[in-house]
PDB file of N, CA, C and O in Angstrom:
ATOM      1  N   MET A   1       0.927  -1.189   0.005  1.00  0.00           N
ATOM      2  CA  MET A   1       0.007  -0.126   0.113  1.00  0.00           C
ATOM      3  C   MET A   1       0.984   1.303  -0.049  1.00  0.00           C
ATOM      4  O   MET A   1       2.005   1.400   0.632  1.00  0.00           O
ATOM      5  N   ARG A   2       0.634   2.250  -0.879  1.00  0.00           N
ATOM      6  CA  ARG A   2       1.486   3.298  -1.131  1.00  0.00           C
ATOM      7  C   ARG A   2       0.591   4.418  -0.151  1.00  0.00           C
ATOM      8  O   ARG A   2      -0.616   4.654  -0.206  1.00  0.00           O
ATOM      9  N   LEU A   3       1.570   4.975   0.703  1.00  0.00           N
ATOM     10  CA  LEU A   3       0.864   6.297   1.488  1.00  0.00           C
ATOM     11  C   LEU A   3       1.261   7.431   0.643  1.00  0.00           C
ATOM     12  O   LEU A   3       2.230   7.489  -0.114  1.00  0.00           O
ATOM     13  N   SER A   4       0.248   8.446   0.914  1.00  0.00           N
ATOM     14  CA  SER A   4       0.131   9.870   0.477  1.00  0.00           C
ATOM     15  C   SER A   4       1.145  10.630   1.186  1.00  0.00           C
ATOM     16  O   SER A   4       1.643  10.238   2.240  1.00  0.00           O
ATOM     17  N   ARG A   5       1.456  11.744   0.593  1.00  0.00           N
ATOM     18  CA  ARG A   5       2.180  12.596   1.330  1.00  0.00           C
ATOM     19  C   ARG A   5       1.889  13.145   2.531  1.00  0.00           C
ATOM     20  O   ARG A   5       2.675  13.325   3.461  1.00  0.00           O
ATOM     21  N   ASN A   6       0.429  13.475   2.475  1.00  0.00           N
ATOM     22  CA  ASN A   6      -0.272  13.672   3.637  1.00  0.00           C
ATOM     23  C   ASN A   6      -0.116  12.895   5.020  1.00  0.00           C
ATOM     24  O   ASN A   6       0.151  13.256   6.167  1.00  0.00           O
ATOM     25  N   ASP A   7      -0.416  11.589   4.376  1.00  0.00           N
ATOM     26  CA  ASP A   7      -0.216  10.303   5.357  1.00  0.00           C
ATOM     27  C   ASP A   7       1.134  10.376   6.127  1.00  0.00           C
ATOM     28  O   ASP A   7       1.262  10.390   7.351  1.00  0.00           O
ATOM     29  N   LEU A   8       2.026  10.416   5.278  1.00  0.00           N
ATOM     30  CA  LEU A   8       3.628  10.325   5.632  1.00  0.00           C
ATOM     31  C   LEU A   8       3.823  11.577   6.514  1.00  0.00           C
ATOM     32  O   LEU A   8       4.433  11.318   7.551  1.00  0.00           O
ATOM     33  N   GLU A   9       3.490  12.757   6.379  1.00  0.00           N
ATOM     34  CA  GLU A   9       3.614  14.016   7.304  1.00  0.00           C
ATOM     35  C   GLU A   9       3.005  13.559   8.545  1.00  0.00           C
ATOM     36  O   GLU A   9       3.568  13.672   9.634  1.00  0.00           O
ATOM     37  N   ARG A  10       1.612  12.932   8.344  1.00  0.00           N
ATOM     38  CA  ARG A  10       0.994  12.854   9.746  1.00  0.00           C
ATOM     39  C   ARG A  10       1.799  11.769  10.640  1.00  0.00           C
ATOM     40  O   ARG A  10       1.947  11.892  11.856  1.00  0.00           O
ATOM     41  N   GLN A  11       2.294  10.701   9.881  1.00  0.00           N
ATOM     42  CA  GLN A  11       3.036   9.656  10.658  1.00  0.00           C
ATOM     43  C   GLN A  11       4.576  10.322  11.073  1.00  0.00           C
ATOM     44  O   GLN A  11       5.223   9.848  12.008  1.00  0.00           O
ATOM     45  N   VAL A  12       4.968  11.240  10.424  1.00  0.00           N
ATOM     46  CA  VAL A  12       6.235  11.739  11.088  1.00  0.00           C
ATOM     47  C   VAL A  12       5.957  12.753  12.154  1.00  0.00           C
ATOM     48  O   VAL A  12       6.878  13.042  12.919  1.00  0.00           O
ATOM     49  N   GLU A  13       4.715  13.360  12.295  1.00  0.00           N
ATOM     50  CA  GLU A  13       4.382  14.235  13.467  1.00  0.00           C
ATOM     51  C   GLU A  13       4.175  13.310  14.669  1.00  0.00           C
ATOM     52  O   GLU A  13       4.621  13.573  15.786  1.00  0.00           O
ATOM     53  N   THR A  14       3.485  12.232  14.380  1.00  0.00           N
ATOM     54  CA  THR A  14       2.986  11.201  15.284  1.00  0.00           C
ATOM     55  C   THR A  14       4.121  10.581  15.879  1.00  0.00           C
ATOM     56  O   THR A  14       4.082  10.219  17.055  1.00  0.00           O
ATOM     57  N   TYR A  15       5.059  10.438  15.216  1.00  0.00           N
ATOM     58  CA  TYR A  15       6.231   9.390  15.449  1.00  0.00           C
ATOM     59  C   TYR A  15       7.486  10.599  16.572  1.00  0.00           C
ATOM     60  O   TYR A  15       8.108  10.232  17.569  1.00  0.00           O
ATOM     61  N   ARG A  16       7.495  11.730  16.068  1.00  0.00           N
ATOM     62  CA  ARG A  16       8.091  12.877  16.651  1.00  0.00           C
ATOM     63  C   ARG A  16       7.504  12.994  18.056  1.00  0.00           C
ATOM     64  O   ARG A  16       8.231  12.844  19.038  1.00  0.00           O
ATOM     65  N   ALA A  17       6.203  13.259  18.168  1.00  0.00           N
ATOM     66  CA  ALA A  17       5.719  13.426  19.488  1.00  0.00           C
ATOM     67  C   ALA A  17       5.983  12.173  20.375  1.00  0.00           C
ATOM     68  O   ALA A  17       6.485  12.354  21.485  1.00  0.00           O
ATOM     69  N   LYS A  18       5.709  11.052  20.002  1.00  0.00           N
ATOM     70  CA  LYS A  18       5.812   9.752  20.876  1.00  0.00           C
ATOM     71  C   LYS A  18       7.398   9.818  21.305  1.00  0.00           C
ATOM     72  O   LYS A  18       7.684   9.701  22.496  1.00  0.00           O
ATOM     73  N   ALA A  19       8.366   9.997  20.373  1.00  0.00           N
ATOM     74  CA  ALA A  19       9.728  10.251  20.936  1.00  0.00           C
ATOM     75  C   ALA A  19       9.985  11.096  21.952  1.00  0.00           C
ATOM     76  O   ALA A  19      10.525  10.721  22.993  1.00  0.00           O
ATOM     77  N   LEU A  20       9.577  12.430  21.701  1.00  0.00           N
ATOM     78  CA  LEU A  20       9.587  13.294  22.604  1.00  0.00           C
ATOM     79  C   LEU A  20       9.125  12.906  24.223  1.00  0.00           C
ATOM     80  O   LEU A  20       9.810  13.135  25.219  1.00  0.00           O
ATOM     81  N   GLN A  21       7.715  12.230  24.194  1.00  0.00           N
ATOM     82  CA  GLN A  21       7.067  11.929  25.367  1.00  0.00           C
ATOM     83  C   GLN A  21       7.866  10.639  25.762  1.00  0.00           C
ATOM     84  O   GLN A  21       7.758  10.380  26.961  1.00  0.00           O
ATOM     85  N   GLU A  22       8.505   9.919  25.169  1.00  0.00           N
ATOM     86  CA  GLU A  22       9.508   8.628  25.685  1.00  0.00           C
ATOM     87  C   GLU A  22      10.765   9.195  26.117  1.00  0.00           C
ATOM     88  O   GLU A  22      11.425   8.546  26.928  1.00  0.00           O
ATOM     89  N   HIS A  23      11.247  10.430  25.653  1.00  0.00           N
ATOM     90  CA  HIS A  23      12.434  10.940  26.142  1.00  0.00           C
ATOM     91  C   HIS A  23      12.125  11.806  27.385  1.00  0.00           C
ATOM     92  O   HIS A  23      12.967  11.847  28.282  1.00  0.00           O
ATOM     93  N   ASP A  24      11.030  12.464  27.491  1.00  0.00           N
ATOM     94  CA  ASP A  24      10.618  13.022  28.670  1.00  0.00           C
ATOM     95  C   ASP A  24      10.503  12.196  30.014  1.00  0.00           C
ATOM     96  O   ASP A  24      10.909  12.465  31.145  1.00  0.00           O
ATOM     97  N   GLY A  25       9.766  11.022  29.482  1.00  0.00           N
ATOM     98  CA  GLY A  25       9.499   9.839  30.494  1.00  0.00           C
ATOM     99  C   GLY A  25      10.991   9.194  30.826  1.00  0.00           C
ATOM    100  O   GLY A  25      11.095   8.730  31.962  1.00  0.00           O
ATOM    101  N   MET A  26      11.898   9.129  30.160  1.00  0.00           N
ATOM    102  CA  MET A  26      13.143   8.477  30.505  1.00  0.00           C
ATOM    103  C   MET A  26      13.781   9.395  31.502  1.00  0.00           C
ATOM    104  O   MET A  26      14.192   9.029  32.603  1.00  0.00           O
ATOM    105  N   ARG A  27      13.823  10.417  31.108  1.00  0.00           N
ATOM    106  CA  ARG A  27      14.725  11.872  31.897  1.00  0.00           C
ATOM    107  C   ARG A  27      13.889  11.890  33.125  1.00  0.00           C
ATOM    108  O   ARG A  27      14.438  12.266  34.160  1.00  0.00           O
ATOM    109  N   TYR A  28      12.498  11.497  33.161  1.00  0.00           N
ATOM    110  CA  TYR A  28      12.009  11.812  34.666  1.00  0.00           C
ATOM    111  C   TYR A  28      12.519  10.705  35.548  1.00  0.00           C
ATOM    112  O   TYR A  28      12.989  10.943  36.661  1.00  0.00           O
ATOM    113  N   TRP A  29      12.422   9.477  35.039  1.00  0.00           N
ATOM    114  CA  TRP A  29      12.922   8.310  35.811  1.00  0.00           C
ATOM    115  C   TRP A  29      14.354   8.254  36.211  1.00  0.00           C
ATOM    116  O   TRP A  29      14.717   7.762  37.280  1.00  0.00           O
ATOM    117  N   GLN A  30      15.164   8.772  35.324  1.00  0.00           N
ATOM    118  CA  GLN A  30      16.780   8.919  35.360  1.00  0.00           C
ATOM    119  C   GLN A  30      16.782  10.055  36.434  1.00  0.00           C
ATOM    120  O   GLN A  30      17.738   9.989  37.206  1.00  0.00           O
ATOM    121  N   ASN A  31      16.082  10.879  36.600  1.00  0.00           N
ATOM    122  CA  ASN A  31      16.494  11.994  37.569  1.00  0.00           C
ATOM    123  C   ASN A  31      15.879  11.372  38.708  1.00  0.00           C
ATOM    124  O   ASN A  31      16.547  11.561  39.724  1.00  0.00           O
ATOM    125  N   ARG A  32      14.853  10.706  38.889  1.00  0.00           N
ATOM    126  CA  ARG A  32      14.518   9.939  40.021  1.00  0.00           C
ATOM    127  C   ARG A  32      15.363   8.939  40.699  1.00  0.00           C
ATOM    128  O   ARG A  32      15.378   8.725  41.911  1.00  0.00           O
ATOM    129  N   ALA A  33      16.098   8.323  39.752  1.00  0.00           N
ATOM    130  CA  ALA A  33      17.054   7.332  40.194  1.00  0.00           C
ATOM    131  C   ALA A  33      18.370   7.948  40.696  1.00  0.00           C
ATOM    132  O   ALA A  33      19.079   7.349  41.505  1.00  0.00           O
ATOM    133  N   LEU A  34      18.686   9.171  40.194  1.00  0.00           N
ATOM    134  CA  LEU A  34      19.808   9.897  40.527  1.00  0.00           C
ATOM    135  C   LEU A  34      19.646  10.496  41.969  1.00  0.00           C
ATOM    136  O   LEU A  34      20.521  10.554  42.833  1.00  0.00           O
ATOM    137  N   ALA A  35      18.263  10.957  42.055  1.00  0.00           N
ATOM    138  CA  ALA A  35      18.036  11.504  43.313  1.00  0.00           C
ATOM    139  C   ALA A  35      18.172  10.486  44.582  1.00  0.00           C
ATOM    140  O   ALA A  35      18.605  10.815  45.686  1.00  0.00           O
ATOM    141  N   ALA A  36      17.740   9.244  44.228  1.00  0.00           N
ATOM    142  CA  ALA A  36      17.653   8.120  45.176  1.00  0.00           C
ATOM    143  C   ALA A  36      19.174   7.633  45.395  1.00  0.00           C
ATOM    144  O   ALA A  36      19.543   7.282  46.516  1.00  0.00           O
ATOM    145  N   GLU A  37      19.862   7.626  44.516  1.00  0.00           N
ATOM    146  CA  GLU A  37      21.375   7.337  44.429  1.00  0.00           C
ATOM    147  C   GLU A  37      22.086   8.425  45.557  1.00  0.00           C
ATOM    148  O   GLU A  37      22.810   8.051  46.480  1.00  0.00           O
ATOM    149  N   GLN A  38      21.753   9.721  45.303  1.00  0.00           N
ATOM    150  CA  GLN A  38      22.283  10.591  45.978  1.00  0.00           C
ATOM    151  C   GLN A  38      21.877  10.366  47.582  1.00  0.00           C
ATOM    152  O   GLN A  38      22.696  10.370  48.501  1.00  0.00           O
ATOM    153  N   LYS A  39      20.717  10.208  47.696  1.00  0.00           N
ATOM    154  CA  LYS A  39      20.183   9.924  49.301  1.00  0.00           C
ATOM    155  C   LYS A  39      21.055   8.708  49.700  1.00  0.00           C
ATOM    156  O   LYS A  39      21.595   8.733  50.805  1.00  0.00           O
ATOM    157  N   LEU A  40      21.227   7.665  48.895  1.00  0.00           N
ATOM    158  CA  LEU A  40      21.715   6.618  49.473  1.00  0.00           C
ATOM    159  C   LEU A  40      23.374   6.810  49.853  1.00  0.00           C
ATOM    160  O   LEU A  40      23.931   6.330  50.840  1.00  0.00           O
ATOM    161  N   ALA A  41      23.904   7.517  48.955  1.00  0.00           N
ATOM    162  CA  ALA A  41      25.112   7.984  49.241  1.00  0.00           C
ATOM    163  C   ALA A  41      25.498   8.878  50.481  1.00  0.00           C
ATOM    164  O   ALA A  41      26.514   8.772  51.167  1.00  0.00           O
ATOM    165  N   ASP A  42      24.348   9.887  50.638  1.00  0.00           N
ATOM    166  CA  ASP A  42      24.377  10.682  51.758  1.00  0.00           C
ATOM    167  C   ASP A  42      24.275   9.932  52.969  1.00  0.00           C
ATOM    168  O   ASP A  42      24.939  10.176  53.976  1.00  0.00           O
ATOM    169  N   MET A  43      23.249   8.813  52.835  1.00  0.00           N
ATOM    170  CA  MET A  43      23.202   8.029  54.192  1.00  0.00           C
ATOM    171  C   MET A  43      24.323   7.179  54.564  1.00  0.00           C
ATOM    172  O   MET A  43      24.659   6.976  55.731  1.00  0.00           O
ATOM    173  N   GLN A  44      24.948   6.640  53.431  1.00  0.00           N
ATOM    174  CA  GLN A  44      26.099   5.957  53.802  1.00  0.00           C
ATOM    175  C   GLN A  44      27.346   6.834  54.526  1.00  0.00           C
ATOM    176  O   GLN A  44      28.022   6.454  55.481  1.00  0.00           O
ATOM    177  N   GLN A  45      27.435   7.829  53.963  1.00  0.00           N
ATOM    178  CA  GLN A  45      28.399   8.932  54.479  1.00  0.00           C
ATOM    179  C   GLN A  45      28.001   9.127  55.969  1.00  0.00           C
ATOM    180  O   GLN A  45      28.893   9.191  56.814  1.00  0.00           O
ATOM    181  N   ASP A  46      26.584   9.232  56.348  1.00  0.00           N
ATOM    182  CA  ASP A  46      26.322   9.642  57.582  1.00  0.00           C
ATOM    183  C   ASP A  46      26.663   8.719  58.521  1.00  0.00           C
ATOM    184  O   ASP A  46      27.000   9.082  59.648  1.00  0.00           O
ATOM    185  N   ILE A  47      26.620   7.574  58.209  1.00  0.00           N
ATOM    186  CA  ILE A  47      26.916   6.396  59.074  1.00  0.00           C
ATOM    187  C   ILE A  47      28.383   5.848  58.863  1.00  0.00           C
ATOM    188  O   ILE A  47      28.718   4.695  59.132  1.00  0.00           O
ATOM    189  N   GLY A  48      29.061   6.642  58.443  1.00  0.00           N
ATOM    190  CA  GLY A  48      30.664   6.303  58.319  1.00  0.00           C
ATOM    191  C   GLY A  48      31.154   5.363  57.318  1.00  0.00           C
ATOM    192  O   GLY A  48      32.172   4.686  57.462  1.00  0.00           O
ATOM    193  N   GLY A  49      30.228   5.344  56.082  1.00  0.00           N
ATOM    194  CA  GLY A  49      30.525   4.573  55.023  1.00  0.00           C
ATOM    195  C   GLY A  49      31.523   5.362  54.044  1.00  0.00           C
ATOM    196  O   GLY A  49      32.527   5.911  54.497  1.00  0.00           O
ATOM    197  N   ASN A  50      31.243   5.387  52.869  1.00  0.00           N
ATOM    198  CA  ASN A  50      31.961   6.005  51.651  1.00  0.00           C
ATOM    199  C   ASN A  50      32.255   7.435  51.934  1.00  0.00           C
ATOM    200  O   ASN A  50      31.380   8.127  52.455  1.00  0.00           O
ATOM    201  N   THR A  51      33.504   7.968  51.611  1.00  0.00           N
ATOM    202  CA  THR A  51      33.552   9.396  51.590  1.00  0.00           C
ATOM    203  C   THR A  51      33.187   9.698  50.372  1.00  0.00           C
ATOM    204  O   THR A  51      33.036   8.769  49.579  1.00  0.00           O
ATOM    205  N   PRO A  52      32.950  11.134  49.920  1.00  0.00           N
ATOM    206  CA  PRO A  52      32.304  11.438  48.765  1.00  0.00           C
ATOM    207  C   PRO A  52      33.269  11.023  47.595  1.00  0.00           C
ATOM    208  O   PRO A  52      32.797  10.550  46.561  1.00  0.00           O
ATOM    209  N   ASN A  53      34.459  11.181  47.738  1.00  0.00           N
ATOM    210  CA  ASN A  53      35.234  10.697  46.579  1.00  0.00           C
ATOM    211  C   ASN A  53      35.349   9.209  46.359  1.00  0.00           C
ATOM    212  O   ASN A  53      36.050   8.801  45.433  1.00  0.00           O
ATOM    213  N   GLU A  54      34.638   8.284  47.234  1.00  0.00           N
ATOM    214  CA  GLU A  54      34.724   6.970  46.949  1.00  0.00           C
ATOM    215  C   GLU A  54      33.320   6.501  46.374  1.00  0.00           C
ATOM    216  O   GLU A  54      33.124   5.346  45.994  1.00  0.00           O
ATOM    217  N   ARG A  55      32.522   7.339  46.350  1.00  0.00           N
ATOM    218  CA  ARG A  55      31.089   7.123  46.029  1.00  0.00           C
ATOM    219  C   ARG A  55      30.912   6.647  44.425  1.00  0.00           C
ATOM    220  O   ARG A  55      31.267   7.320  43.457  1.00  0.00           O
ATOM    221  N   ALA A  56      30.289   5.348  44.379  1.00  0.00           N
ATOM    222  CA  ALA A  56      30.129   4.840  42.986  1.00  0.00           C
ATOM    223  C   ALA A  56      28.891   5.281  42.570  1.00  0.00           C
ATOM    224  O   ALA A  56      27.950   5.477  43.339  1.00  0.00           O
ATOM    225  N   THR A  57      28.856   5.474  41.143  1.00  0.00           N
ATOM    226  CA  THR A  57      27.336   5.939  40.476  1.00  0.00           C
ATOM    227  C   THR A  57      27.056   4.967  39.504  1.00  0.00           C
ATOM    228  O   THR A  57      27.929   4.340  38.904  1.00  0.00           O
ATOM    229  N   LEU A  58      25.704   4.822  39.323  1.00  0.00           N
ATOM    230  CA  LEU A  58      25.251   4.023  38.222  1.00  0.00           C
ATOM    231  C   LEU A  58      24.970   4.646  36.879  1.00  0.00           C
ATOM    232  O   LEU A  58      24.485   4.060  35.912  1.00  0.00           O
ATOM    233  N   TRP A  59      25.372   6.032  36.948  1.00  0.00           N
ATOM    234  CA  TRP A  59      25.214   6.756  35.494  1.00  0.00           C
ATOM    235  C   TRP A  59      26.742   7.337  35.234  1.00  0.00           C
ATOM    236  O   TRP A  59      27.542   7.868  36.004  1.00  0.00           O
ATOM    237  N   PRO A  60      26.801   7.061  34.032  1.00  0.00           N
ATOM    238  CA  PRO A  60      28.335   7.799  33.443  1.00  0.00           C
ATOM    239  C   PRO A  60      28.247   9.312  33.701  1.00  0.00           C
ATOM    240  O   PRO A  60      29.181  10.048  33.384  1.00  0.00           O
TER     241      PRO A  60
END
C-alpha cells in the first residue's frame, strides 16, 4: 500500500511526538534514580561509610 504525502507527514508528526514523550519519561525516571542514589550515598556517609570521593554511581 502506498501512502500519500499527507499520510507520511502525519506519521512523522506522530512519531516525533511519541519520541519526545518517551524522552521526557526517560529523563523523569533517570532524575528519580539519581536523586535516590544521592540519598543513599548521603546516608552511607552519615553512618561512616564511603567518603564523597569513593562514591560509585550507576550513571556515566
